[in-house]
N, C-alpha and C positions, 0 to 999 in steps of 0.2 A: 701319517703313514710312513713306515720305514722304506729305505731305498734297498734296491737289490744289492746282495753282496758283489764285491769287487772282482773276485776270482772267477773267470769264465772258462769253460771248457768246450772245445770244438773237436769235432771228429776229423778223420784224415781228408774228407772232402771239403772241409770248411764250414760244415753245418754246425750252428750252435746248439749245443747239447745241454749245458746246465750252467747255473751260477751258484757258486758255494761260498760258504763263509771261511771254510779251513782248507789249506792246501792239501792236508792228508786225504780229504774227500776227493779233491781233484785228482789225486794221484791214483785212487781206487778207479775212477772213471776212465782215465787215460789208459790205464793198464788193461780195462776191459775192452776199450775201442781199439787199442794196438797201434802199430807204426804209423806216425803222421798225426796222431791226435796231439793237440796242443792244449797247454794252460796259458792263460793270458791274464794280464792285468788290464781289465776292461775289454772291450771289443776289437781294437785295432790290431791288426797283424803285427805291427812294429812293437807292440808291447807284449810279444810272446816270451813267456818265462821258461817253458819246457816244451820240448818237442819229443814225443815218444819215438824211439828207434835212434835218435840222434844223441843221445845222452851216454854217459860213461857206464850206466847200467840201467835195465828196464824198471820201470815204476813197480811192477809187481814184486820186485826183489826186496824193496824197502820203502814204504810209504813215508817213512820218517826222513829218508834221504832225499826223496822228492821235495817234501815240505821245506827241509832246510835250504835246498838249492833255490826253491821258489821265493822263499822269504828274503834270501840273500840277493836275488836278482831284482826284487820289487823296488820301484822308485817310490820312496816315502812322500 
C-alpha cells in the first residue's frame, strides 16, 4: 500500500484539509481557503512552507510561484 503524499494543507483554524502530491495543487487549495491557510511538509507546524496572506503575493496570483517557493523551502 502506498503512503500518503507528504505535502499537507491546513485551513486558517489549523484543521487538516488535504494531502497532495504536487505543490501546485496545494496552492489551489490555500488560495481557496484564504489567509492563514498553510502548506506543510508533513503535519508539524514547524514544517510550514507557505502561509497564505504572509507571502509576497497571494497563491491565486500564481500557482507556479507557490510551487517554486514550496519546493525551495522543502527539506530533502
